[in-house]
Structures are given as C-alpha cells and as structure tokens.
N, CA, C, O and CB atoms as a CASP TS submission, in Angstrom:
PFRMAT TS
TARGET T0000
AUTHOR 0000-0000-0000
METHOD Language model
MODEL 1
PARENT N/A
ATOM      1  N   MET     1       0.853  -1.169   0.000  1.00  0.00           N
ATOM      2  CA  MET     1       0.000   0.000   0.000  1.00  0.00           C
ATOM      3  C   MET     1       0.902   1.235   0.000  1.00  0.00           C
ATOM      4  O   MET     1       1.771   1.359   0.863  1.00  0.00           O
ATOM      5  CB  MET     1      -0.972  -0.004   1.229  1.00  0.00           C
ATOM      6  N   ALA     2       0.712   2.132  -0.935  1.00  0.00           N
ATOM      7  CA  ALA     2       1.481   3.373  -1.008  1.00  0.00           C
ATOM      8  C   ALA     2       0.515   4.535  -1.198  1.00  0.00           C
ATOM      9  O   ALA     2      -0.306   4.537  -2.116  1.00  0.00           O
ATOM     10  CB  ALA     2       2.529   3.322  -2.166  1.00  0.00           C
ATOM     11  N   ILE     3       0.629   5.519  -0.318  1.00  0.00           N
ATOM     12  CA  ILE     3      -0.231   6.703  -0.380  1.00  0.00           C
ATOM     13  C   ILE     3       0.648   7.926  -0.203  1.00  0.00           C
ATOM     14  O   ILE     3       1.514   7.945   0.672  1.00  0.00           O
ATOM     15  CB  ILE     3      -1.361   6.657   0.708  1.00  0.00           C
ATOM     16  N   SER     4       0.441   8.936  -1.012  1.00  0.00           N
ATOM     17  CA  SER     4       1.198  10.172  -0.921  1.00  0.00           C
ATOM     18  C   SER     4       0.642  11.040   0.203  1.00  0.00           C
ATOM     19  O   SER     4      -0.570  11.226   0.312  1.00  0.00           O
ATOM     20  CB  SER     4       1.166  10.929  -2.259  1.00  0.00           C
ATOM     21  N   VAL     5       1.543  11.576   1.043  1.00  0.00           N
ATOM     22  CA  VAL     5       1.154  12.508   2.103  1.00  0.00           C
ATOM     23  C   VAL     5       2.008  13.762   1.967  1.00  0.00           C
ATOM     24  O   VAL     5       3.043  13.744   1.301  1.00  0.00           O
ATOM     25  CB  VAL     5       1.320  11.862   3.526  1.00  0.00           C
ATOM     26  N   ARG     6       1.584  14.828   2.588  1.00  0.00           N
ATOM     27  CA  ARG     6       2.300  16.096   2.497  1.00  0.00           C
ATOM     28  C   ARG     6       2.759  16.520   3.891  1.00  0.00           C
ATOM     29  O   ARG     6       2.005  16.421   4.859  1.00  0.00           O
ATOM     30  CB  ARG     6       1.407  17.192   1.854  1.00  0.00           C
ATOM     31  N   LEU     7       4.007  16.994   3.983  1.00  0.00           N
ATOM     32  CA  LEU     7       4.534  17.465   5.263  1.00  0.00           C
ATOM     33  C   LEU     7       4.028  18.865   5.570  1.00  0.00           C
ATOM     34  O   LEU     7       3.905  19.704   4.678  1.00  0.00           O
ATOM     35  CB  LEU     7       6.067  17.448   5.254  1.00  0.00           C
ATOM     36  N   SER     8       3.736  19.107   6.849  1.00  0.00           N
ATOM     37  CA  SER     8       3.365  20.457   7.289  1.00  0.00           C
ATOM     38  C   SER     8       4.641  21.275   7.504  1.00  0.00           C
ATOM     39  O   SER     8       5.749  20.751   7.385  1.00  0.00           O
ATOM     40  CB  SER     8       2.504  20.408   8.604  1.00  0.00           C
ATOM     41  N   ARG     9       4.481  22.541   7.817  1.00  0.00           N
ATOM     42  CA  ARG     9       5.645  23.391   8.102  1.00  0.00           C
ATOM     43  C   ARG     9       6.463  22.845   9.262  1.00  0.00           C
ATOM     44  O   ARG     9       7.676  23.047   9.320  1.00  0.00           O
ATOM     45  CB  ARG     9       5.199  24.819   8.412  1.00  0.00           C
ATOM     46  N   LYS    10       5.803  22.156  10.182  1.00  0.00           N
ATOM     47  CA  LYS    10       6.476  21.599  11.356  1.00  0.00           C
ATOM     48  C   LYS    10       7.070  20.221  11.089  1.00  0.00           C
ATOM     49  O   LYS    10       7.600  19.591  12.005  1.00  0.00           O
ATOM     50  CB  LYS    10       5.507  21.518  12.513  1.00  0.00           C
ATOM     51  N   GLY    11       6.990  19.745   9.849  1.00  0.00           N
ATOM     52  CA  GLY    11       7.534  18.442   9.501  1.00  0.00           C
ATOM     53  C   GLY    11       6.617  17.289   9.881  1.00  0.00           C
ATOM     54  O   GLY    11       7.063  16.145   9.959  1.00  0.00           O
ATOM     55  N   GLN    12       5.348  17.574  10.118  1.00  0.00           N
ATOM     56  CA  GLN    12       4.392  16.547  10.505  1.00  0.00           C
ATOM     57  C   GLN    12       3.626  16.041   9.295  1.00  0.00           C
ATOM     58  O   GLN    12       3.472  16.749   8.300  1.00  0.00           O
ATOM     59  CB  GLN    12       3.426  17.083  11.556  1.00  0.00           C
ATOM     60  N   PHE    13       3.144  14.801   9.394  1.00  0.00           N
ATOM     61  CA  PHE    13       2.257  14.265   8.370  1.00  0.00           C
ATOM     62  C   PHE    13       1.255  13.344   9.044  1.00  0.00           C
ATOM     63  O   PHE    13       1.467  12.900  10.173  1.00  0.00           O
ATOM     64  CB  PHE    13       3.055  13.512   7.260  1.00  0.00           C
ATOM     65  N   VAL    14       0.172  13.063   8.352  1.00  0.00           N
ATOM     66  CA  VAL    14      -0.878  12.193   8.875  1.00  0.00           C
ATOM     67  C   VAL    14      -0.711  10.810   8.273  1.00  0.00           C
ATOM     68  O   VAL    14      -0.554  10.659   7.062  1.00  0.00           O
ATOM     69  CB  VAL    14      -2.291  12.765   8.567  1.00  0.00           C
ATOM     70  N   ILE    15      -0.748   9.793   9.142  1.00  0.00           N
ATOM     71  CA  ILE    15      -0.755   8.418   8.645  1.00  0.00           C
ATOM     72  C   ILE    15      -2.185   8.144   8.198  1.00  0.00           C
ATOM     73  O   ILE    15      -3.106   8.242   9.009  1.00  0.00           O
ATOM     74  CB  ILE    15      -0.265   7.373   9.749  1.00  0.00           C
ATOM     75  N   PRO    16      -2.392   7.804   6.936  1.00  0.00           N
ATOM     76  CA  PRO    16      -3.748   7.599   6.438  1.00  0.00           C
ATOM     77  C   PRO    16      -4.533   6.567   7.266  1.00  0.00           C
ATOM     78  O   PRO    16      -3.967   5.606   7.787  1.00  0.00           O
ATOM     79  CB  PRO    16      -3.694   7.159   4.985  1.00  0.00           C
ATOM     80  N   LYS    17      -5.834   6.789   7.370  1.00  0.00           N
ATOM     81  CA  LYS    17      -6.713   5.965   8.193  1.00  0.00           C
ATOM     82  C   LYS    17      -6.593   4.481   7.864  1.00  0.00           C
ATOM     83  O   LYS    17      -6.510   3.654   8.772  1.00  0.00           O
ATOM     84  CB  LYS    17      -8.148   6.411   8.020  1.00  0.00           C
ATOM     85  N   ASP    18      -6.582   4.133   6.582  1.00  0.00           N
ATOM     86  CA  ASP    18      -6.476   2.718   6.190  1.00  0.00           C
ATOM     87  C   ASP    18      -5.206   2.078   6.752  1.00  0.00           C
ATOM     88  O   ASP    18      -5.223   0.928   7.191  1.00  0.00           O
ATOM     89  CB  ASP    18      -6.493   2.585   4.655  1.00  0.00           C
ATOM     90  N   MET    19      -4.107   2.833   6.735  1.00  0.00           N
ATOM     91  CA  MET    19      -2.845   2.313   7.252  1.00  0.00           C
ATOM     92  C   MET    19      -2.884   2.201   8.770  1.00  0.00           C
ATOM     93  O   MET    19      -2.411   1.209   9.326  1.00  0.00           O
ATOM     94  CB  MET    19      -1.682   3.205   6.820  1.00  0.00           C
ATOM     95  N   ARG    20      -3.444   3.207   9.453  1.00  0.00           N
ATOM     96  CA  ARG    20      -3.567   3.137  10.914  1.00  0.00           C
ATOM     97  C   ARG    20      -4.380   1.922  11.327  1.00  0.00           C
ATOM     98  O   ARG    20      -4.032   1.221  12.277  1.00  0.00           O
ATOM     99  CB  ARG    20      -4.213   4.417  11.466  1.00  0.00           C
ATOM    100  N   GLU    21      -5.471   1.681  10.603  1.00  0.00           N
ATOM    101  CA  GLU    21      -6.317   0.531  10.924  1.00  0.00           C
ATOM    102  C   GLU    21      -5.588  -0.785  10.652  1.00  0.00           C
ATOM    103  O   GLU    21      -5.683  -1.723  11.444  1.00  0.00           O
ATOM    104  CB  GLU    21      -7.620   0.588  10.115  1.00  0.00           C
ATOM    105  N   ALA    22      -4.864  -0.855   9.540  1.00  0.00           N
ATOM    106  CA  ALA    22      -4.130  -2.073   9.206  1.00  0.00           C
ATOM    107  C   ALA    22      -3.051  -2.374  10.248  1.00  0.00           C
ATOM    108  O   ALA    22      -2.774  -3.535  10.549  1.00  0.00           O
ATOM    109  CB  ALA    22      -3.498  -1.947   7.816  1.00  0.00           C
ATOM    110  N   LEU    23      -2.444  -1.313  10.796  1.00  0.00           N
ATOM    111  CA  LEU    23      -1.394  -1.485  11.798  1.00  0.00           C
ATOM    112  C   LEU    23      -1.946  -1.609  13.218  1.00  0.00           C
ATOM    113  O   LEU    23      -1.243  -2.036  14.133  1.00  0.00           O
ATOM    114  CB  LEU    23      -0.429  -0.323  11.731  1.00  0.00           C
ATOM    115  N   GLY    24      -3.203  -1.234  13.385  1.00  0.00           N
ATOM    116  CA  GLY    24      -3.804  -1.284  14.714  1.00  0.00           C
ATOM    117  C   GLY    24      -3.294  -0.198  15.633  1.00  0.00           C
ATOM    118  O   GLY    24      -3.202  -0.408  16.842  1.00  0.00           O
ATOM    119  N   VAL    25      -2.958   0.969  15.083  1.00  0.00           N
ATOM    120  CA  VAL    25      -2.495   2.088  15.912  1.00  0.00           C
ATOM    121  C   VAL    25      -3.599   3.131  16.048  1.00  0.00           C
ATOM    122  O   VAL    25      -4.392   3.362  15.135  1.00  0.00           O
ATOM    123  CB  VAL    25      -1.219   2.730  15.308  1.00  0.00           C
ATOM    124  N   ARG    26      -3.615   3.753  17.234  1.00  0.00           N
ATOM    125  CA  ARG    26      -4.634   4.761  17.535  1.00  0.00           C
ATOM    126  C   ARG    26      -3.963   6.001  18.113  1.00  0.00           C
ATOM    127  O   ARG    26      -2.766   6.000  18.400  1.00  0.00           O
ATOM    128  CB  ARG    26      -5.697   4.203  18.522  1.00  0.00           C
ATOM    129  N   GLU    27      -4.737   7.034  18.275  1.00  0.00           N
ATOM    130  CA  GLU    27      -4.257   8.271  18.885  1.00  0.00           C
ATOM    131  C   GLU    27      -3.623   7.959  20.238  1.00  0.00           C
ATOM    132  O   GLU    27      -4.195   7.231  21.050  1.00  0.00           O
ATOM    133  CB  GLU    27      -5.413   9.296  19.042  1.00  0.00           C
ATOM    134  N   GLY    28      -2.450   8.514  20.467  1.00  0.00           N
ATOM    135  CA  GLY    28      -1.754   8.321  21.732  1.00  0.00           C
ATOM    136  C   GLY    28      -0.806   7.137  21.753  1.00  0.00           C
ATOM    137  O   GLY    28       0.008   7.024  22.670  1.00  0.00           O
ATOM    138  N   ASP    29      -0.887   6.245  20.762  1.00  0.00           N
ATOM    139  CA  ASP    29       0.037   5.109  20.712  1.00  0.00           C
ATOM    140  C   ASP    29       1.454   5.616  20.431  1.00  0.00           C
ATOM    141  O   ASP    29       1.641   6.618  19.739  1.00  0.00           O
ATOM    142  CB  ASP    29      -0.406   4.080  19.624  1.00  0.00           C
ATOM    143  N   GLU    30       2.432   4.920  20.970  1.00  0.00           N
ATOM    144  CA  GLU    30       3.829   5.284  20.754  1.00  0.00           C
ATOM    145  C   GLU    30       4.377   4.513  19.564  1.00  0.00           C
ATOM    146  O   GLU    30       4.149   3.311  19.429  1.00  0.00           O
ATOM    147  CB  GLU    30       4.675   5.007  22.018  1.00  0.00           C
ATOM    148  N   LEU    31       5.102   5.219  18.702  1.00  0.00           N
ATOM    149  CA  LEU    31       5.768   4.600  17.555  1.00  0.00           C
ATOM    150  C   LEU    31       7.243   4.965  17.590  1.00  0.00           C
ATOM    151  O   LEU    31       7.606   6.062  18.014  1.00  0.00           O
ATOM    152  CB  LEU    31       5.119   5.051  16.210  1.00  0.00           C
ATOM    153  N   LEU    32       8.071   4.068  17.156  1.00  0.00           N
ATOM    154  CA  LEU    32       9.502   4.307  17.049  1.00  0.00           C
ATOM    155  C   LEU    32       9.799   4.666  15.599  1.00  0.00           C
ATOM    156  O   LEU    32       9.372   3.965  14.682  1.00  0.00           O
ATOM    157  CB  LEU    32      10.334   3.060  17.514  1.00  0.00           C
ATOM    158  N   VAL    33      10.526   5.749  15.396  1.00  0.00           N
ATOM    159  CA  VAL    33      10.862   6.209  14.050  1.00  0.00           C
ATOM    160  C   VAL    33      12.342   5.918  13.811  1.00  0.00           C
ATOM    161  O   VAL    33      13.199   6.394  14.555  1.00  0.00           O
ATOM    162  CB  VAL    33      10.545   7.742  13.868  1.00  0.00           C
ATOM    163  N   THR    34      12.641   5.136  12.771  1.00  0.00           N
ATOM    164  CA  THR    34      14.033   4.827  12.439  1.00  0.00           C
ATOM    165  C   THR    34      14.290   5.196  10.985  1.00  0.00           C
ATOM    166  O   THR    34      13.380   5.215  10.156  1.00  0.00           O
ATOM    167  CB  THR    34      14.352   3.322  12.691  1.00  0.00           C
ATOM    168  N   LEU    35      15.549   5.485  10.701  1.00  0.00           N
ATOM    169  CA  LEU    35      15.970   5.783   9.333  1.00  0.00           C
ATOM    170  C   LEU    35      16.782   4.592   8.853  1.00  0.00           C
ATOM    171  O   LEU    35      17.844   4.301   9.405  1.00  0.00           O
ATOM    172  CB  LEU    35      16.802   7.125   9.248  1.00  0.00           C
ATOM    173  N   GLU    36      16.294   3.903   7.832  1.00  0.00           N
ATOM    174  CA  GLU    36      16.967   2.737   7.264  1.00  0.00           C
ATOM    175  C   GLU    36      17.264   3.028   5.809  1.00  0.00           C
ATOM    176  O   GLU    36      16.365   3.109   4.973  1.00  0.00           O
ATOM    177  CB  GLU    36      16.103   1.445   7.411  1.00  0.00           C
ATOM    178  N   GLU    37      18.549   3.185   5.526  1.00  0.00           N
ATOM    179  CA  GLU    37      19.005   3.626   4.207  1.00  0.00           C
ATOM    180  C   GLU    37      18.323   4.950   3.891  1.00  0.00           C
ATOM    181  O   GLU    37      18.572   5.929   4.596  1.00  0.00           O
ATOM    182  CB  GLU    37      18.696   2.553   3.102  1.00  0.00           C
ATOM    183  N   ASN    38      17.494   5.030   2.889  1.00  0.00           N
ATOM    184  CA  ASN    38      16.802   6.280   2.557  1.00  0.00           C
ATOM    185  C   ASN    38      15.317   6.211   2.878  1.00  0.00           C
ATOM    186  O   ASN    38      14.508   6.886   2.242  1.00  0.00           O
ATOM    187  CB  ASN    38      16.991   6.611   1.085  1.00  0.00           C
ATOM    188  N   ARG    39      14.957   5.392   3.871  1.00  0.00           N
ATOM    189  CA  ARG    39      13.544   5.212   4.220  1.00  0.00           C
ATOM    190  C   ARG    39      13.311   5.535   5.679  1.00  0.00           C
ATOM    191  O   ARG    39      14.150   5.242   6.531  1.00  0.00           O
ATOM    192  CB  ARG    39      13.087   3.781   3.920  1.00  0.00           C
ATOM    193  N   VAL    40      12.172   6.139   5.967  1.00  0.00           N
ATOM    194  CA  VAL    40      11.730   6.338   7.342  1.00  0.00           C
ATOM    195  C   VAL    40      10.783   5.189   7.650  1.00  0.00           C
ATOM    196  O   VAL    40       9.828   4.946   6.913  1.00  0.00           O
ATOM    197  CB  VAL    40      11.035   7.753   7.551  1.00  0.00           C
ATOM    198  N   VAL    41      11.052   4.483   8.747  1.00  0.00           N
ATOM    199  CA  VAL    41      10.254   3.316   9.119  1.00  0.00           C
ATOM    200  C   VAL    41       9.614   3.566  10.474  1.00  0.00           C
ATOM    201  O   VAL    41      10.297   3.932  11.430  1.00  0.00           O
ATOM    202  CB  VAL    41      11.122   2.028   9.148  1.00  0.00           C
ATOM    203  N   LEU    42       8.305   3.368  10.558  1.00  0.00           N
ATOM    204  CA  LEU    42       7.570   3.493  11.813  1.00  0.00           C
ATOM    205  C   LEU    42       7.310   2.092  12.351  1.00  0.00           C
ATOM    206  O   LEU    42       6.804   1.229  11.634  1.00  0.00           O
ATOM    207  CB  LEU    42       6.230   4.280  11.615  1.00  0.00           C
ATOM    208  N   THR    43       7.656   1.871  13.609  1.00  0.00           N
ATOM    209  CA  THR    43       7.506   0.561  14.230  1.00  0.00           C
ATOM    210  C   THR    43       7.015   0.743  15.657  1.00  0.00           C
ATOM    211  O   THR    43       7.304   1.756  16.294  1.00  0.00           O
ATOM    212  CB  THR    43       8.842  -0.229  14.203  1.00  0.00           C
ATOM    213  N   ARG    44       6.288  -0.217  16.148  1.00  0.00           N
ATOM    214  CA  ARG    44       5.931  -0.203  17.571  1.00  0.00           C
ATOM    215  C   ARG    44       7.196  -0.563  18.354  1.00  0.00           C
ATOM    216  O   ARG    44       7.929  -1.463  17.945  1.00  0.00           O
ATOM    217  CB  ARG    44       4.740  -1.213  17.891  1.00  0.00           C
ATOM    218  N   PRO    45       7.467   0.123  19.474  1.00  0.00           N
ATOM    219  CA  PRO    45       8.703  -0.141  20.221  1.00  0.00           C
ATOM    220  C   PRO    45       8.891  -1.607  20.613  1.00  0.00           C
ATOM    221  O   PRO    45      10.011  -2.112  20.533  1.00  0.00           O
ATOM    222  CB  PRO    45       8.725   0.700  21.459  1.00  0.00           C
ATOM    223  N   ARG    46       7.846  -2.298  21.028  1.00  0.00           N
ATOM    224  CA  ARG    46       7.999  -3.698  21.426  1.00  0.00           C
ATOM    225  C   ARG    46       8.346  -4.582  20.227  1.00  0.00           C
ATOM    226  O   ARG    46       9.136  -5.518  20.351  1.00  0.00           O
ATOM    227  CB  ARG    46       6.715  -4.203  22.095  1.00  0.00           C
ATOM    228  N   ALA    47       7.760  -4.287  19.074  1.00  0.00           N
ATOM    229  CA  ALA    47       8.068  -5.066  17.869  1.00  0.00           C
ATOM    230  C   ALA    47       9.533  -4.867  17.487  1.00  0.00           C
ATOM    231  O   ALA    47      10.199  -5.812  17.065  1.00  0.00           O
ATOM    232  CB  ALA    47       7.137  -4.657  16.690  1.00  0.00           C
ATOM    233  N   TYR    48      10.033  -3.645  17.631  1.00  0.00           N
ATOM    234  CA  TYR    48      11.436  -3.356  17.324  1.00  0.00           C
ATOM    235  C   TYR    48      12.349  -4.094  18.296  1.00  0.00           C
ATOM    236  O   TYR    48      13.372  -4.651  17.898  1.00  0.00           O
ATOM    237  CB  TYR    48      11.708  -1.835  17.382  1.00  0.00           C
ATOM    238  N   ALA    49      11.972  -4.095  19.569  1.00  0.00           N
ATOM    239  CA  ALA    49      12.776  -4.799  20.579  1.00  0.00           C
ATOM    240  C   ALA    49      12.827  -6.292  20.268  1.00  0.00           C
ATOM    241  O   ALA    49      13.887  -6.910  20.366  1.00  0.00           O
ATOM    242  CB  ALA    49      12.200  -4.567  21.999  1.00  0.00           C
ATOM    243  N   ARG    50      11.695  -6.872  19.896  1.00  0.00           N
ATOM    244  CA  ARG    50      11.674  -8.299  19.542  1.00  0.00           C
ATOM    245  C   ARG    50      12.547  -8.576  18.321  1.00  0.00           C
ATOM    246  O   ARG    50      13.268  -9.573  18.279  1.00  0.00           O
ATOM    247  CB  ARG    50      10.232  -8.765  19.272  1.00  0.00           C
ATOM    248  N   ALA    51      12.478  -7.688  17.328  1.00  0.00           N
ATOM    249  CA  ALA    51      13.220  -7.896  16.078  1.00  0.00           C
ATOM    250  C   ALA    51      14.729  -7.762  16.272  1.00  0.00           C
ATOM    251  O   ALA    51      15.500  -8.390  15.546  1.00  0.00           O
ATOM    252  CB  ALA    51      12.751  -6.904  15.023  1.00  0.00           C
ATOM    253  N   THR    52      15.159  -6.958  17.235  1.00  0.00           N
ATOM    254  CA  THR    52      16.591  -6.723  17.414  1.00  0.00           C
ATOM    255  C   THR    52      17.185  -7.484  18.598  1.00  0.00           C
ATOM    256  O   THR    52      18.395  -7.428  18.820  1.00  0.00           O
ATOM    257  CB  THR    52      16.841  -5.251  17.592  1.00  0.00           C
ATOM    258  N   ARG    53      16.360  -8.188  19.354  1.00  0.00           N
ATOM    259  CA  ARG    53      16.842  -8.931  20.525  1.00  0.00           C
ATOM    260  C   ARG    53      17.892  -9.967  20.108  1.00  0.00           C
ATOM    261  O   ARG    53      17.678 -10.749  19.181  1.00  0.00           O
ATOM    262  CB  ARG    53      15.660  -9.626  21.253  1.00  0.00           C
ATOM    263  N   GLY    54      19.007  -9.954  20.799  1.00  0.00           N
ATOM    264  CA  GLY    54      20.046 -10.954  20.572  1.00  0.00           C
ATOM    265  C   GLY    54      21.021 -10.640  19.457  1.00  0.00           C
ATOM    266  O   GLY    54      21.919 -11.441  19.198  1.00  0.00           O
ATOM    267  N   LEU    55      20.882  -9.499  18.781  1.00  0.00           N
ATOM    268  CA  LEU    55      21.783  -9.207  17.664  1.00  0.00           C
ATOM    269  C   LEU    55      23.247  -9.076  18.088  1.00  0.00           C
ATOM    270  O   LEU    55      24.149  -9.383  17.308  1.00  0.00           O
ATOM    271  CB  LEU    55      21.345  -7.937  16.980  1.00  0.00           C
ATOM    272  N   LEU    56      23.484  -8.623  19.316  1.00  0.00           N
ATOM    273  CA  LEU    56      24.863  -8.422  19.767  1.00  0.00           C
ATOM    274  C   LEU    56      25.366  -9.557  20.655  1.00  0.00           C
ATOM    275  O   LEU    56      26.450  -9.467  21.231  1.00  0.00           O
ATOM    276  CB  LEU    56      24.971  -7.112  20.516  1.00  0.00           C
ATOM    277  N   LYS    57      24.583 -10.614  20.763  1.00  0.00           N
ATOM    278  CA  LYS    57      24.969 -11.739  21.615  1.00  0.00           C
ATOM    279  C   LYS    57      26.319 -12.289  21.174  1.00  0.00           C
ATOM    280  O   LYS    57      26.542 -12.568  19.996  1.00  0.00           O
ATOM    281  CB  LYS    57      23.896 -12.851  21.576  1.00  0.00           C
ATOM    282  N   GLY    58      27.203 -12.434  22.139  1.00  0.00           N
ATOM    283  CA  GLY    58      28.527 -12.974  21.857  1.00  0.00           C
ATOM    284  C   GLY    58      29.543 -11.936  21.426  1.00  0.00           C
ATOM    285  O   GLY    58      30.712 -12.273  21.243  1.00  0.00           O
ATOM    286  N   THR    59      29.142 -10.695  21.258  1.00  0.00           N
ATOM    287  CA  THR    59      30.058  -9.644  20.804  1.00  0.00           C
ATOM    288  C   THR    59      31.209  -9.444  21.770  1.00  0.00           C
ATOM    289  O   THR    59      32.347  -9.246  21.344  1.00  0.00           O
ATOM    290  CB  THR    59      29.310  -8.336  20.621  1.00  0.00           C
ATOM    291  N   TRP    60      30.929  -9.492  23.071  1.00  0.00           N
ATOM    292  CA  TRP    60      31.951  -9.227  24.084  1.00  0.00           C
ATOM    293  C   TRP    60      32.413 -10.494  24.772  1.00  0.00           C
ATOM    294  O   TRP    60      33.082 -10.430  25.804  1.00  0.00           O
ATOM    295  CB  TRP    60      31.429  -8.255  25.112  1.00  0.00           C
ATOM    296  N   GLY    61      32.074 -11.620  24.230  1.00  0.00           N
ATOM    297  CA  GLY    61      32.508 -12.889  24.791  1.00  0.00           C
ATOM    298  C   GLY    61      31.320 -13.801  25.052  1.00  0.00           C
ATOM    299  O   GLY    61      30.174 -13.356  25.117  1.00  0.00           O
ATOM    300  N   LYS    62      31.614 -15.062  25.198  1.00  0.00           N
ATOM    301  CA  LYS    62      30.549 -16.030  25.467  1.00  0.00           C
ATOM    302  C   LYS    62      30.561 -16.343  26.949  1.00  0.00           C
ATOM    303  O   LYS    62      31.555 -16.850  27.469  1.00  0.00           O
ATOM    304  CB  LYS    62      30.723 -17.333  24.618  1.00  0.00           C
ATOM    305  N   GLY    63      29.491 -16.053  27.619  1.00  0.00           N
ATOM    306  CA  GLY    63      29.387 -16.325  29.039  1.00  0.00           C
ATOM    307  C   GLY    63      29.723 -15.116  29.885  1.00  0.00           C
ATOM    308  O   GLY    63      30.382 -14.176  29.440  1.00  0.00           O
ATOM    309  N   LYS    64      29.249 -15.169  31.121  1.00  0.00           N
ATOM    310  CA  LYS    64      29.404 -14.053  32.046  1.00  0.00           C
ATOM    311  C   LYS    64      30.872 -13.746  32.353  1.00  0.00           C
ATOM    312  O   LYS    64      31.268 -12.581  32.391  1.00  0.00           O
ATOM    313  CB  LYS    64      28.664 -14.350  33.332  1.00  0.00           C
ATOM    314  N   LYS    65      31.670 -14.776  32.568  1.00  0.00           N
ATOM    315  CA  LYS    65      33.100 -14.577  32.900  1.00  0.00           C
ATOM    316  C   LYS    65      33.838 -13.863  31.761  1.00  0.00           C
ATOM    317  O   LYS    65      34.635 -12.959  32.010  1.00  0.00           O
ATOM    318  CB  LYS    65      33.784 -15.941  33.194  1.00  0.00           C
ATOM    319  N   ALA    66      33.577 -14.263  30.533  1.00  0.00           N
ATOM    320  CA  ALA    66      34.248 -13.643  29.384  1.00  0.00           C
ATOM    321  C   ALA    66      33.856 -12.180  29.264  1.00  0.00           C
ATOM    322  O   ALA    66      34.702 -11.337  28.965  1.00  0.00           O
ATOM    323  CB  ALA    66      33.905 -14.392  28.083  1.00  0.00           C
ATOM    324  N   VAL    67      32.590 -11.866  29.493  1.00  0.00           N
ATOM    325  CA  VAL    67      32.130 -10.475  29.427  1.00  0.00           C
ATOM    326  C   VAL    67      32.780  -9.662  30.539  1.00  0.00           C
ATOM    327  O   VAL    67      33.193  -8.525  30.310  1.00  0.00           O
ATOM    328  CB  VAL    67      30.585 -10.398  29.533  1.00  0.00           C
ATOM    329  N   GLU    68      32.875 -10.232  31.744  1.00  0.00           N
ATOM    330  CA  GLU    68      33.520  -9.538  32.863  1.00  0.00           C
ATOM    331  C   GLU    68      34.993  -9.263  32.560  1.00  0.00           C
ATOM    332  O   GLU    68      35.489  -8.180  32.873  1.00  0.00           O
ATOM    333  CB  GLU    68      33.392 -10.367  34.156  1.00  0.00           C
ATOM    334  N   ARG    69      35.702 -10.222  31.956  1.00  0.00           N
ATOM    335  CA  ARG    69      37.100 -10.003  31.567  1.00  0.00           C
ATOM    336  C   ARG    69      37.203  -8.884  30.541  1.00  0.00           C
ATOM    337  O   ARG    69      38.087  -8.032  30.631  1.00  0.00           O
ATOM    338  CB  ARG    69      37.715 -11.295  31.003  1.00  0.00           C
ATOM    339  N   TYR    70      36.310  -8.886  29.574  1.00  0.00           N
ATOM    340  CA  TYR    70      36.315  -7.834  28.558  1.00  0.00           C
ATOM    341  C   TYR    70      36.118  -6.468  29.214  1.00  0.00           C
ATOM    342  O   TYR    70      36.865  -5.531  28.935  1.00  0.00           O
ATOM    343  CB  TYR    70      35.213  -8.090  27.500  1.00  0.00           C
ATOM    344  N   LEU    71      35.111  -6.355  30.087  1.00  0.00           N
ATOM    345  CA  LEU    71      34.829  -5.078  30.750  1.00  0.00           C
ATOM    346  C   LEU    71      36.003  -4.622  31.604  1.00  0.00           C
ATOM    347  O   LEU    71      36.347  -3.440  31.608  1.00  0.00           O
ATOM    348  CB  LEU    71      33.574  -5.194  31.615  1.00  0.00           C
ATOM    349  N   GLU    72      36.613  -5.541  32.317  1.00  0.00           N
ATOM    350  CA  GLU    72      37.769  -5.182  33.146  1.00  0.00           C
ATOM    351  C   GLU    72      38.909  -4.660  32.281  1.00  0.00           C
ATOM    352  O   GLU    72      39.559  -3.682  32.649  1.00  0.00           O
ATOM    353  CB  GLU    72      38.242  -6.393  33.973  1.00  0.00           C
ATOM    354  N   GLY    73      39.161  -5.287  31.153  1.00  0.00           N
ATOM    355  CA  GLY    73      40.195  -4.804  30.233  1.00  0.00           C
ATOM    356  C   GLY    73      39.889  -3.403  29.721  1.00  0.00           C
ATOM    357  O   GLY    73      40.786  -2.567  29.607  1.00  0.00           O
ATOM    358  N   GLU    74      38.627  -3.152  29.415  1.00  0.00           N
ATOM    359  CA  GLU    74      38.221  -1.817  28.951  1.00  0.00           C
ATOM    360  C   GLU    74      38.435  -0.787  30.064  1.00  0.00           C
ATOM    361  O   GLU    74      38.954   0.302  29.819  1.00  0.00           O
ATOM    362  CB  GLU    74      36.730  -1.821  28.496  1.00  0.00           C
ATOM    363  N   ARG    75      38.037  -1.138  31.267  1.00  0.00           N
ATOM    364  CA  ARG    75      38.198  -0.202  32.400  1.00  0.00           C
ATOM    365  C   ARG    75      39.672   0.108  32.639  1.00  0.00           C
ATOM    366  O   ARG    75      40.026   1.251  32.928  1.00  0.00           O
ATOM    367  CB  ARG    75      37.566  -0.788  33.687  1.00  0.00           C
ATOM    368  N   ARG    76      40.537  -0.907  32.521  1.00  0.00           N
ATOM    369  CA  ARG    76      41.980  -0.676  32.698  1.00  0.00           C
ATOM    370  C   ARG    76      42.513   0.272  31.621  1.00  0.00           C
ATOM    371  O   ARG    76      43.401   1.081  31.891  1.00  0.00           O
ATOM    372  CB  ARG    76      42.755  -2.018  32.654  1.00  0.00           C
ATOM    373  N   SER    77      41.984   0.177  30.427  1.00  0.00           N
ATOM    374  CA  SER    77      42.476   1.019  29.326  1.00  0.00           C
ATOM    375  C   SER    77      42.100   2.492  29.520  1.00  0.00           C
ATOM    376  O   SER    77      42.690   3.363  28.880  1.00  0.00           O
ATOM    377  CB  SER    77      41.917   0.515  27.989  1.00  0.00           C
ATOM    378  N   TRP    78      41.151   2.776  30.373  1.00  0.00           N
ATOM    379  CA  TRP    78      40.732   4.178  30.622  1.00  0.00           C
ATOM    380  C   TRP    78      41.645   4.875  31.603  1.00  0.00           C
ATOM    381  O   TRP    78      41.613   6.101  31.709  1.00  0.00           O
ATOM    382  CB  TRP    78      39.299   4.224  31.149  1.00  0.00           C
ATOM    383  N   ARG    79      42.457   4.127  32.321  1.00  0.00           N
ATOM    384  CA  ARG    79      43.316   4.729  33.360  1.00  0.00           C
ATOM    385  C   ARG    79      44.519   5.396  32.785  1.00  0.00           C
ATOM    386  O   ARG    79      45.334   5.946  33.526  1.00  0.00           O
ATOM    387  CB  ARG    79      43.760   3.693  34.348  1.00  0.00           C
TER
END
C-alpha cells in the first residue's frame, strides 16, 4: 500500500486511516521512528525490541566470565 502525504511546516504528516487501521495504531500510541538507508520506518517499540533482541549476543565474549574479563580490560584502558 502506497499513499502520498504532504509534510506540514512543522515536519508533521498524517498516517492515512487505512494504514492506521491495518497497523492497529490509535491516537496516543507510541511509535519508534528509524531511518533505514533512505527510508523512514515506523515501528511499535515492542516489535522493534523483539526484532533486534540478541543481535549483539557474543560480541563481548561467550558467558558471564568472558564479558567480565572484557569489561575489566576496557576499564583498565581508561586509566
């Protein structure tokens, strides 16, 4: 579904009714706005959290001890 909208002087636009209904969003609902490449994407915060959960797992080591060693090394480097 693609619908043209116009920005106001304040940079605001209206999400068309059909799209709001399809997404199940209402007045007062919170949306997360992200910029992905050249697109603005509106997402519900919980959906975004679910989609990104675990992406950095293992980045600083596997297991609590490895993460603690990594953090300690970082802290030492600040001195």
